[in-house]
N, C-alpha and C positions, 0 to 999 in steps of 0.2 A: 545431643542433636540440637541444632539451631532452629528455633521456632520460625514458621513462615512469616515473611514480612506482611504486616497488616495494611495492604494497599487501600487507600481511601476509596469510597464510593464516589459516583459523579456528584451527588448532592453534597457530600462532605468536601469534595474538591472545589465545588462552586462557592461554598461558604468561605473557604480559605482564599480563593481567588478574589472574592469580593473585598475581603479585608486588605489584600495586597494590591488591589486595582488591576489584576490581570483579567482581561476580557471585559472590562467595564470602563466607560468613559468618565469624565470628571463629574457628570451628573448622575452617575450610577446606572446608566443604560448599558445593556449588553452590546458588545462589539466583537468582531472576529479577533481571535488570538493573533499576535505577531508570530513570526517564525520562531523567535526565541522562546516566547511563551508556550507555543505548541510543543517544542522540543522539551522544555523543562517540565511541563505538565504530563507529557507522555512518560517521562522518567518517574515522576512522583506516583503516577498511576500504575506503574509496574510494566509498562509496555516497552520493554527494552531487554537486551540480551543478558543482563545481569540477574534477571528474574528466571529461575530454573524452569518454571512452567512455560514461559514465553520461549525460552531456548528449545524446549522439547517440542513444542507445537511446530516450530519451523524446521527443526531437524526431521520430524516425521513427514512434514510436507515435502522437504527436499528428497527424502527417501522415496516417497510416492512418485514424485516427478521423474526421478531417475529410473524407477522400476516400470512405470506405466507409459512414459512418453519417450524416454531415452533421448533427450535433446542433444543435438550436435552443437548448435549455437543458440544461446538464449539471451533475451532481453527482459529485464524487469523494469516496469514502469512504476515509479513510486516506491523506492527502496527503503525509505524511512531510515532507521538506524543500521540497516544493512545486514541483519543476521541471516535472513534467507539467502541473500546473495553470497554471504560468506560460506554458508553450509553447502551451497551448490558448487562453489569453487573448490571447497575441500573434497568434494566427491568427484572432482575431475571434469566438471561441466565447463565448457567455454562460455562464460557468462559475463554480462556487464549490466550495470544498473544505473538508472537516472532518477533524479528527484529535483524538487524545487527549493528544498530547505537547506541552506548552507550549514546550519548547526548539525543536522543529521549527517551530512557529508563529512564535516570536520570530525565528528565522533567516530565514524567508520574509519577514516584515514588514520586517526590516532590509534584506534584499537587494532587495526589490521594494516599496518604500513606496507606489508608485502603485497597487498591486494589493492592499494590505494588507487591505482590507475584504472581499476575496473568500475569505479563509481564516479560519475560526473554530474554536474548540475546542468539541467536543461529545462528551465521553468515552462517554456511554451512549446517544447517538443519540436524545435526547429533545427537543431544541429544535425549534421550528417551522421547517419546511423547505419551500420552494415546490416545486410540481410540476416534474419534469424528464423529458425524453423519453429521456435517456441517463444511466446511472450507471456509474461506474468503481469497481472494487475490485481493486487490483493488489497481491498479496502482503500481504493484510490479514486475511482471514477465518480463517486458521490461528491468529491471535492471540486469537480471540473464542470463548467457550464456546457450546454449542448454544443455551442460553437466550437469549444476546445475539443470536445469528444469527437465531433465530426472531423476536425482536423487530424486527430490522432488516428481514427479508423481509416481515413483516406490514405494516410501515409502507410499504415499497416497493410492495407489492401494492395496499394500500388507500388510501394517501394520495399518495405521490409518483408512482406509476404510470408508471415508465419503460417504453418500448418495447424498449430495448436495455440489457443489462448486460454490459460488457466486464470479463472476470473472469480472474484468475490467482491460484492458491493452491498453494504448494509441496506436492506429494503424498507426499513421503518425508522420513524422518528424516535429519538431517545426520550425517556420519560422525564429527565431533568429539564426544567424550564430553561430555555435559551441555549442549551448545550449545543444543539445542531447549528445555530447561528454562530456561536463562538468557535466551534470545532471545524467550521467550514463545510458542513453537510448541506450543500446548496443544490444537489441534484439527486434526490432520492427517487428511485424507480423500483417497481415490483419486478420479480423475476420474469414475468410475462413481458413487461415493457422492455427489459434488457434483451430478451430473446428477439423481439421485433427489431430493436435497434441494431444488434449484431447481424440479424438476417439481411438487413438492407446492404450490408457490406460483404455478404457472401459467407457468413459463418453460422453454423448451427450447433446445438448441443449434441454431444455424442453419448451421453448417459453416464460417463464416469464422474465420480464425486470426489474432488480433492479434499483431504482431511484437514480443513482449516476452519471453515464455518459451516453451519447447516445449510446455507444457501449457495455455497461455492459450486461452480460447474466448470466443465471443460468444453470450450467451443472448438470446432474443427472447420477447416476451410472446405467449402463445397467443391 
C-alpha cells in the first residue's frame, strides 16, 4: 500500500514560498499570489483531484446535491480544478462552471476533454449565463469584494434565478501570518453576516447542511 502524501502545512508552505519568492515582493513583503502561484500552491497543498481525500470529499458532496436537491440545471461559481463539476456531470446533472483562473481551466480541460466546454473563464461574472435552478459557491466568496458580490447576487436574483444556493465561505482568518493576504481572503464574514447578505437578495437558510465544511449551508429563494 502506498503511504499517504505528506502535504505541507500552511507554515511549511510559506517557508518554501519565501525561499522561492512566491507571494513575496523583492523586499520580502507579503503580496497576493498570482494565478499561476495560486494553482501551483493548491497542487502542492493537496487541494486537487489527484488527492484521494479531496476526490472523496467532492464525490460525497455531488451525491448529496443529487439526492437532496435533484438539480435540473446547475451553475458552479468558482470551479477551481473542476472536480466537483466533473462529479456532477458524471452523475447526469446538466452543469457548467466558471472561474477566473486560466490555469485551473486548462487543467480541467486537459483532464476532462470530453467536458471541456462545460468550464469557462468569466472573471467578473459578466458573460451571458443561462437560468439555473441551483448555484454552487464553495469557498469562493471570501475572495470577492462586496461590490463584486453585490453584482453576482443581483444577477442571480434577477437573471439566473436559482431556487437553491449551496454555499460555503471560510468565516475565520487563517493562523499562518499573511496567508489570508496571499491567498486572497479579502472578504471574511461570519455565518450571521452571510445570512444577512443573502437575505437582502431574497434567500434564506433552509436547514440542510452540505457535507463539505462545518459552516456550509443551503440557501433557498423566498
